[in-house]
FIDRENMI-200954 format. One record per residue: residue number from 1; residue in three letters; chain; y, x, z of N, C-alpha, C in turn. Coordinates in nm, 2 decimals. Each point is the difference from the previous one (the first is absolute). Layout:
N
   zati   baro   torfi      n_Y      n_X      n_Z     ca_Y     ca_X     ca_Z      c_Y      c_X      c_Z
    NUM    Ala       A        Y        X        Z        Y        X        Z        Y        X        Z
...
END
This chain:
180
   zati   baro   torfi      n_Y      n_X      n_Z     ca_Y     ca_X     ca_Z      c_Y      c_X      c_Z
      1    Met       A     1.70    18.79     6.66    -0.13    -0.09     0.08    -0.04    -0.10    -0.02
      2    Asp       A    -0.09    -0.07    -0.01    -0.10    -0.11    -0.05     0.10    -0.13    -0.01
      3    Lys       A    -0.01    -0.09    -0.06     0.10    -0.10    -0.01    -0.11    -0.13     0.01
      4    Leu       A     0.05    -0.14     0.03    -0.05    -0.10     0.00    -0.07    -0.01    -0.12
      5    Lys       A    -0.11    -0.05     0.05    -0.11    -0.03    -0.15     0.05    -0.14    -0.04
      6    Thr       A    -0.01    -0.05    -0.12     0.05    -0.12    -0.08    -0.10    -0.10     0.03
      7    Leu       A     0.02    -0.12     0.04    -0.13    -0.08     0.05     0.02    -0.17    -0.07
      8    Thr       A    -0.05     0.00    -0.11     0.01    -0.11    -0.09    -0.09    -0.11     0.02
      9    Glu       A    -0.13     0.08     0.02    -0.10    -0.11     0.02    -0.13     0.08     0.12
     10    His       A    -0.03    -0.11     0.06    -0.12     0.05     0.14    -0.10    -0.10    -0.03
     11    Asn       A    -0.14     0.06    -0.02    -0.12    -0.07     0.00     0.00    -0.12    -0.12
     12    Gly       A     0.06     0.05    -0.12     0.01    -0.08    -0.09     0.10    -0.13     0.01
     13    Val       A     0.08     0.03     0.09     0.11    -0.13     0.01     0.12     0.08     0.00
     14    Arg       A     0.09    -0.05    -0.10     0.11     0.03    -0.07     0.09    -0.02     0.14
     15    Leu       A     0.11     0.09     0.05     0.09    -0.01     0.08     0.15     0.00    -0.04
     16    Thr       A     0.07    -0.06     0.05     0.16    -0.01    -0.01     0.06     0.08     0.09
     17    Glu       A     0.13     0.06    -0.04     0.03     0.13     0.10     0.17    -0.05     0.02
     18    Val       A     0.03     0.02     0.11     0.14    -0.04     0.06     0.03     0.14     0.08
     19    Thr       A     0.15     0.05    -0.03     0.03     0.14     0.11     0.14    -0.05     0.00
     20    Thr       A     0.05     0.07     0.11     0.11    -0.04     0.06     0.00     0.14     0.10
     21    Ser       A     0.12     0.04    -0.03     0.07     0.16     0.10     0.11    -0.06     0.06
     22    Ile       A     0.00     0.08     0.12     0.12     0.03     0.07     0.02     0.13     0.04
     23    Lys       A     0.14     0.01     0.03     0.09     0.11     0.04    -0.01     0.03     0.12
     24    Ile       A    -0.04     0.10     0.09    -0.01     0.04     0.14     0.07     0.11     0.01
     25    Asn       A     0.12    -0.05     0.14     0.05     0.14     0.02    -0.06     0.08     0.11
     26    Ala       A    -0.11     0.07    -0.05    -0.10     0.07     0.06    -0.06     0.10    -0.08
     27    Ser       A    -0.04     0.10     0.03    -0.07     0.12    -0.08    -0.13    -0.07    -0.05
     28    Ala       A    -0.02     0.06    -0.10    -0.17    -0.06    -0.03    -0.11     0.01     0.08
     29    Lys       A     0.02     0.15     0.10    -0.08     0.03     0.10    -0.02    -0.12     0.11
     30    Arg       A     0.13    -0.05     0.04     0.00    -0.08     0.11    -0.07    -0.12    -0.06
     31    Thr       A     0.05    -0.06    -0.14    -0.06    -0.11    -0.05    -0.12    -0.04     0.00
     32    Trp       A    -0.07     0.15    -0.03    -0.16     0.00    -0.03    -0.04     0.00     0.15
     33    Glu       A     0.05     0.06     0.10    -0.04    -0.03     0.13    -0.03    -0.14     0.08
     34    Val       A     0.12    -0.09    -0.05    -0.01    -0.12     0.04    -0.11    -0.06    -0.09
     35    Leu       A     0.01     0.02    -0.11    -0.11    -0.06    -0.11    -0.12     0.02     0.04
     36    Ser       A    -0.04     0.12     0.08    -0.13     0.05     0.02    -0.05    -0.08     0.11
     37    His       A     0.08    -0.08     0.08    -0.06    -0.08     0.12    -0.09    -0.12    -0.08
     38    Tyr       A    -0.11     0.01    -0.04    -0.07    -0.11    -0.06    -0.08    -0.09     0.09
     39    Gly       A    -0.07     0.04     0.12    -0.07    -0.10     0.04     0.06    -0.05     0.13
     40    Asp       A     0.12     0.04     0.00     0.08    -0.03     0.13     0.16    -0.08    -0.07
     41    Val       A    -0.02    -0.01    -0.10     0.13    -0.05    -0.07     0.06    -0.12     0.07
     42    Ser       A    -0.06    -0.09     0.06     0.03    -0.12     0.08     0.11     0.05     0.12
     43    Thr       A    -0.04     0.13     0.05     0.07     0.04     0.12     0.16     0.01    -0.04
     44    Phe       A     0.02     0.02    -0.14     0.17    -0.01    -0.03     0.03    -0.10    -0.10
     45    His       A    -0.06    -0.04    -0.10     0.01    -0.10    -0.13    -0.02    -0.10     0.04
     46    Ala       A     0.09    -0.12     0.03     0.02    -0.13     0.04    -0.10    -0.09    -0.12
     47    Gly       A     0.00     0.05    -0.13    -0.11    -0.08    -0.08    -0.12     0.03     0.02
     48    Val       A    -0.05     0.07     0.09    -0.13     0.01     0.06    -0.02    -0.06     0.15
     49    Val       A    -0.06    -0.13     0.00    -0.04    -0.03     0.15    -0.06     0.06     0.07
     50    Lys       A    -0.13     0.06    -0.06    -0.09     0.09     0.08    -0.05     0.08    -0.12
     51    Ser       A    -0.04     0.13     0.07    -0.05     0.11    -0.12    -0.13     0.07     0.10
     52    Val       A    -0.12     0.02    -0.05    -0.08     0.07     0.06    -0.09     0.08    -0.09
     53    Asn       A    -0.01     0.13     0.02    -0.07     0.11    -0.05    -0.13    -0.01    -0.01
     54    His       A    -0.09     0.05    -0.10    -0.16    -0.01     0.03    -0.05     0.13    -0.04
     55    Lys       A    -0.11     0.04     0.02    -0.10     0.13    -0.03     0.07     0.12     0.06
     56    Asp       A     0.05    -0.02     0.15     0.06     0.10     0.08     0.14     0.06    -0.06
     57    His       A     0.03    -0.05    -0.11     0.15     0.08    -0.03     0.11    -0.02     0.09
     58    Pro       A     0.05     0.14     0.03     0.10    -0.02     0.10     0.13    -0.06    -0.03
     59    Asn       A     0.00    -0.13    -0.06     0.10    -0.06    -0.05     0.11     0.08    -0.12
     60    Lys       A    -0.04     0.08    -0.04     0.07     0.11    -0.13    -0.06    -0.04    -0.11
     61    Ala       A     0.09    -0.03    -0.10    -0.07     0.01    -0.15    -0.08     0.12    -0.04
     62    Ala       A    -0.10    -0.04    -0.06    -0.09     0.10    -0.06    -0.08    -0.03    -0.10
     63    Leu       A    -0.04     0.01    -0.09    -0.13    -0.02    -0.08    -0.10    -0.09     0.05
     64    Gly       A    -0.04    -0.08    -0.02    -0.11    -0.07     0.06     0.03    -0.09     0.13
     65    Ala       A     0.13     0.03     0.06     0.05    -0.06     0.13    -0.01    -0.18    -0.03
     66    Glu       A    -0.03    -0.07     0.12    -0.01    -0.16    -0.02     0.07    -0.07     0.09
     67    Arg       A     0.05    -0.09    -0.03     0.07    -0.07     0.11    -0.01    -0.16    -0.05
     68    Thr       A     0.02    -0.08     0.12     0.00    -0.13    -0.03     0.16    -0.06     0.05
     69    Cys       A     0.04    -0.08    -0.09     0.15    -0.02     0.05     0.02    -0.21     0.00
     70    Asp       A     0.07    -0.02     0.07     0.03    -0.12     0.03     0.15    -0.04    -0.04
     71    Ile       A     0.01    -0.11    -0.08     0.12     0.02    -0.06     0.05    -0.18     0.02
     72    Leu       A     0.10     0.00     0.02     0.03    -0.17    -0.01     0.08    -0.04    -0.16
     73    Asp       A    -0.07    -0.12    -0.08     0.04    -0.03    -0.12     0.04    -0.15     0.03
     74    Gly       A     0.14    -0.02     0.02     0.03    -0.12     0.05    -0.05    -0.02     0.17
     75    Lys       A    -0.08    -0.09    -0.02    -0.08    -0.05     0.10    -0.11     0.06     0.03
     76    Arg       A    -0.06     0.04    -0.13    -0.14     0.03     0.01     0.00     0.17     0.05
     77    Glu       A    -0.13     0.00     0.06    -0.05     0.18     0.04    -0.09     0.02    -0.07
     78    Val       A     0.08     0.11    -0.13    -0.11     0.04    -0.06    -0.06     0.15     0.07
     79    Val       A    -0.12     0.04    -0.06    -0.03     0.12     0.05    -0.07     0.09    -0.12
     80    Leu       A     0.04     0.10     0.02    -0.03     0.11    -0.12    -0.10     0.12     0.06
     81    Arg       A    -0.08     0.01    -0.07    -0.06     0.15     0.06    -0.03     0.08    -0.14
     82    Glu       A     0.08     0.12     0.04     0.04     0.10    -0.08    -0.03     0.12     0.01
     83    Arg       A    -0.02     0.10    -0.13    -0.04     0.14    -0.01     0.07     0.08    -0.09
     84    Ile       A     0.02     0.11     0.07     0.08     0.11    -0.08    -0.10     0.04    -0.12
     85    Thr       A     0.03    -0.05    -0.12    -0.08     0.07    -0.10     0.09     0.11    -0.10
     86    Glu       A     0.09     0.05     0.05     0.08     0.14    -0.08     0.09     0.03     0.07
     87    Tyr       A     0.00     0.12     0.04     0.09     0.10     0.10     0.03     0.12    -0.04
     88    Val       A     0.13     0.03    -0.01     0.09     0.14     0.02     0.08     0.01     0.12
     89    Glu       A    -0.04     0.06     0.06     0.10     0.06     0.14     0.13     0.00    -0.06
     90    Gly       A     0.11    -0.05     0.06     0.16     0.03    -0.03     0.05    -0.10    -0.10
     91    Ser       A    -0.10    -0.02    -0.08     0.03    -0.08    -0.17    -0.03    -0.15    -0.01
     92    His       A    -0.12    -0.04     0.03    -0.04    -0.15    -0.01    -0.11     0.00     0.03
     93    Tyr       A    -0.04    -0.15     0.02    -0.12    -0.07     0.03    -0.05    -0.12    -0.08
     94    Arg       A    -0.09    -0.04    -0.01    -0.01    -0.13    -0.06    -0.15    -0.07     0.12
     95    Tyr       A     0.03    -0.12     0.02    -0.11    -0.05     0.07    -0.02    -0.15    -0.07
     96    Gln       A    -0.16     0.00     0.00    -0.06    -0.12    -0.04     0.00    -0.14     0.13
     97    Val       A     0.00    -0.12    -0.05     0.00    -0.10     0.07    -0.14    -0.05    -0.02
     98    Phe       A    -0.14     0.05     0.08    -0.12    -0.02    -0.05    -0.05    -0.13     0.07
     99    Asp       A     0.08    -0.06     0.08    -0.09    -0.13     0.07     0.16    -0.04     0.05
    100    Trp       A     0.01    -0.16     0.00     0.10    -0.09     0.06    -0.04    -0.12     0.03
    101    Glu       A     0.11    -0.07     0.07    -0.02    -0.13     0.04     0.09    -0.03    -0.01
    102    Asn       A     0.03    -0.19    -0.08     0.10    -0.07     0.03     0.12     0.02    -0.12
    103    Phe       A    -0.06     0.10    -0.09     0.11     0.02    -0.13    -0.10     0.03    -0.11
    104    Pro       A     0.07    -0.08    -0.13    -0.09    -0.01    -0.13    -0.02     0.12    -0.08
    105    Leu       A    -0.07     0.11     0.07    -0.01     0.17    -0.10    -0.11    -0.03    -0.04
    106    Lys       A     0.00     0.06    -0.15    -0.12     0.06    -0.03     0.02     0.15    -0.02
    107    Ala       A     0.11     0.05     0.03     0.00     0.14    -0.03     0.16     0.04     0.07
    108    Met       A     0.00     0.12     0.09     0.12     0.04     0.02     0.01     0.13     0.03
    109    Phe       A     0.11     0.06    -0.03     0.03     0.15     0.02     0.13     0.04     0.06
    110    Phe       A     0.05     0.06     0.10     0.12     0.04     0.04     0.00     0.17    -0.02
    111    Ala       A     0.13     0.03    -0.09     0.02     0.15     0.00     0.14     0.02     0.03
    112    Phe       A     0.00     0.12     0.09     0.11     0.04     0.06     0.01     0.12    -0.03
    113    Asn       A     0.16     0.05    -0.05     0.02     0.13    -0.06     0.13     0.02     0.04
    114    Val       A    -0.01     0.12     0.06     0.13     0.07     0.06     0.05     0.12    -0.09
    115    Asn       A     0.13     0.02    -0.03     0.09     0.08    -0.09     0.10     0.04     0.08
    116    Glu       A     0.03     0.14     0.02     0.15     0.06     0.07     0.11    -0.05    -0.11
    117    Ser       A     0.11    -0.03     0.04     0.09    -0.02    -0.09     0.12     0.06     0.08
    118    Ser       A     0.12     0.02    -0.08     0.11     0.08     0.06     0.04    -0.03     0.12
    119    Asp       A     0.06     0.12     0.07     0.07     0.00     0.12    -0.09    -0.03     0.10
    120    Asn       A    -0.14     0.02     0.01    -0.10     0.02     0.11    -0.03    -0.17     0.00
    121    Lys       A     0.00    -0.08    -0.11    -0.04    -0.14     0.01    -0.11    -0.02    -0.07
    122    Ser       A    -0.07    -0.13     0.00    -0.11     0.01    -0.06     0.00    -0.12    -0.06
    123    Thr       A    -0.12    -0.04    -0.09     0.00    -0.12    -0.07    -0.16    -0.03     0.05
    124    Leu       A    -0.01    -0.14     0.02    -0.13    -0.03     0.04    -0.02    -0.13    -0.11
    125    Ser       A    -0.10     0.03    -0.08    -0.11    -0.10    -0.09    -0.10    -0.07     0.03
    126    Leu       A     0.01    -0.13    -0.01    -0.15    -0.09     0.02    -0.01    -0.04    -0.14
    127    Thr       A    -0.16    -0.01    -0.04    -0.03    -0.07    -0.11    -0.09    -0.07     0.02
    128    Ile       A    -0.02    -0.13    -0.04    -0.12    -0.06     0.07    -0.10    -0.07    -0.13
    129    Asn       A    -0.09     0.03    -0.04    -0.08    -0.02    -0.11    -0.09    -0.10     0.10
    130    Tyr       A     0.01    -0.11    -0.10    -0.09    -0.12     0.07    -0.07    -0.12    -0.11
    131    Arg       A    -0.06    -0.06     0.01    -0.06    -0.15    -0.05    -0.02    -0.08     0.10
    132    Leu       A     0.05    -0.14    -0.02     0.00    -0.10     0.09    -0.10    -0.09    -0.05
    133    Lys       A    -0.09    -0.08     0.10    -0.09    -0.10    -0.05     0.04    -0.13     0.04
    134    Pro       A     0.00    -0.09    -0.13    -0.03     0.04    -0.13     0.10     0.07    -0.08
    135    Gly       A    -0.06     0.06    -0.07     0.09     0.09    -0.07     0.13    -0.04    -0.07
    136    Val       A     0.03    -0.13    -0.03     0.10    -0.07    -0.05     0.12     0.02     0.13
    137    Ile       A    -0.02     0.03     0.07     0.11     0.00     0.12     0.07     0.13     0.01
    138    Thr       A    -0.06     0.10    -0.08     0.02     0.14     0.02     0.12     0.00    -0.03
    139    Asn       A     0.04     0.00    -0.14     0.16     0.00     0.00     0.08    -0.12     0.05
    140    Leu       A    -0.02    -0.08     0.05     0.06    -0.11     0.03     0.04     0.03     0.17
    141    Met       A    -0.07     0.08     0.03     0.03     0.04     0.13     0.07     0.14     0.02
    142    Lys       A     0.02     0.07    -0.12     0.07     0.12    -0.01     0.14    -0.01     0.10
    143    Trp       A     0.09    -0.08     0.01     0.09     0.00     0.08    -0.02     0.03     0.15
    144    Lys       A    -0.10    -0.05     0.04    -0.04    -0.03     0.15    -0.09     0.17     0.01
    145    Ile       A    -0.04     0.04    -0.10    -0.05     0.16     0.05     0.14     0.11    -0.03
    146    Lys       A     0.06    -0.05    -0.06     0.14     0.08    -0.01     0.08     0.00     0.12
    147    Arg       A     0.00    -0.13     0.07     0.07    -0.01     0.13    -0.07     0.03     0.09
    148    Met       A    -0.14     0.03    -0.03    -0.08     0.06     0.12     0.01     0.15     0.00
    149    Glu       A     0.04     0.08    -0.12     0.03     0.11    -0.01     0.12     0.04     0.07
    150    Lys       A     0.10    -0.10    -0.02     0.14     0.03     0.08    -0.01     0.01     0.14
    151    Asp       A    -0.07    -0.10     0.05    -0.03     0.00     0.13    -0.05     0.11     0.08
    152    Ile       A    -0.13     0.06    -0.07    -0.04     0.11     0.02     0.08     0.12     0.01
    153    Leu       A     0.06     0.02    -0.11     0.08     0.10     0.00     0.17    -0.01     0.09
    154    Thr       A    -0.01    -0.10     0.02     0.15    -0.01     0.09    -0.04     0.02     0.16
    155    Gly       A    -0.15    -0.03     0.04    -0.06     0.03     0.13    -0.01     0.16     0.01
    156    Tyr       A    -0.02     0.08    -0.09    -0.07     0.12     0.00     0.17     0.12     0.00
    157    Lys       A     0.09    -0.07    -0.10     0.12     0.07     0.01     0.07    -0.02     0.14
    158    His       A     0.03    -0.13     0.04     0.05     0.00     0.13    -0.08     0.07     0.10
    159    Tyr       A    -0.10     0.01     0.02    -0.08     0.06     0.10     0.03     0.14    -0.01
    160    Thr       A    -0.02     0.07    -0.14     0.01     0.14     0.00     0.19     0.06     0.03
    161    Glu       A     0.07    -0.10    -0.03     0.14     0.04     0.00     0.02    -0.01     0.16
    162    Thr       A    -0.05    -0.13     0.03     0.11    -0.02     0.17    -0.11     0.03     0.11
    163    Gly       A    -0.15     0.01    -0.03    -0.09    -0.01     0.11    -0.02    -0.14     0.09
    164    Glu       A     0.07    -0.09    -0.07    -0.02    -0.13     0.06    -0.13    -0.07    -0.04
    165    Ala       A    -0.07    -0.03     0.10    -0.13    -0.04    -0.04    -0.02    -0.21    -0.01
    166    Asn       A    -0.09    -0.02    -0.10    -0.01    -0.13     0.02     0.12    -0.11    -0.03
    167    Val       A     0.08     0.04    -0.08     0.14    -0.06    -0.01    -0.05    -0.14    -0.10
    168    Ala       A     0.01    -0.09     0.03    -0.03    -0.14    -0.11     0.06     0.06    -0.14
    169    Ile       A    -0.10    -0.06    -0.06     0.05     0.01    -0.18     0.12    -0.08    -0.04
    170    Pro       A    -0.01    -0.10     0.07     0.12    -0.09    -0.01     0.13     0.06     0.02
    171    Leu       A     0.00     0.08     0.13     0.13     0.06     0.04     0.04     0.13    -0.07
    172    Leu       A    -0.09     0.06    -0.08    -0.02     0.11    -0.09     0.04    -0.03    -0.12
    173    Glu       A    -0.02    -0.12    -0.04     0.06    -0.08    -0.14     0.14    -0.02    -0.01
    174    Asn       A     0.05    -0.02     0.14     0.17    -0.01     0.00     0.05     0.10    -0.01
    175    Leu       A    -0.08     0.14     0.01     0.09     0.13    -0.01     0.02     0.03    -0.15
    176    Asn       A    -0.06    -0.05    -0.07     0.03     0.00    -0.17    -0.05     0.14    -0.06
    177    Tyr       A    -0.10     0.05     0.07    -0.03     0.15    -0.06    -0.01     0.00    -0.15
    178    Gln       A     0.03     0.10    -0.09    -0.02    -0.02    -0.14    -0.12     0.06    -0.04
    179    Phe       A    -0.07    -0.05    -0.11    -0.11     0.05    -0.07     0.04     0.06    -0.12
    180    Ala       A    -0.08     0.08    -0.04     0.03     0.11    -0.10    -0.07    -0.06    -0.11
END
């Protein structure tokens, strides 16, 4: 099976990488099924206030699929326009944030990877490759990017395991999920 490509640079811009993984008490097939909800992620993930798919894609992850996500960063509403640039069914996909509002980006990519583990469980990994503007804050904000990864993975884990939609991230943090 194809592996996720290494991404250290985009259009001459060096990127910083942060990766977090979480064990999910569900099969890789079930985890992929949830992760494949691309355009309508806001219907179950509380970290996304609103999501809208573009280009007549049926809300499902696929190469070239685009969406717009509104998220809250503190009191500020951040708008991210995203496009899947790498995709292998049942395994992984990467999307690029190609346009944004209210967040100091120069470049950002999110890559999700699903792996089967023992006892019909899975591991979901998220790698974010990014460069902030100005570049000097890229490493200073690494803690915030890592926190964002944990919040994203927590939302996916909870929904995949329980089916409970839009549970507030602070409530999920109280469940003390373990990250790999």
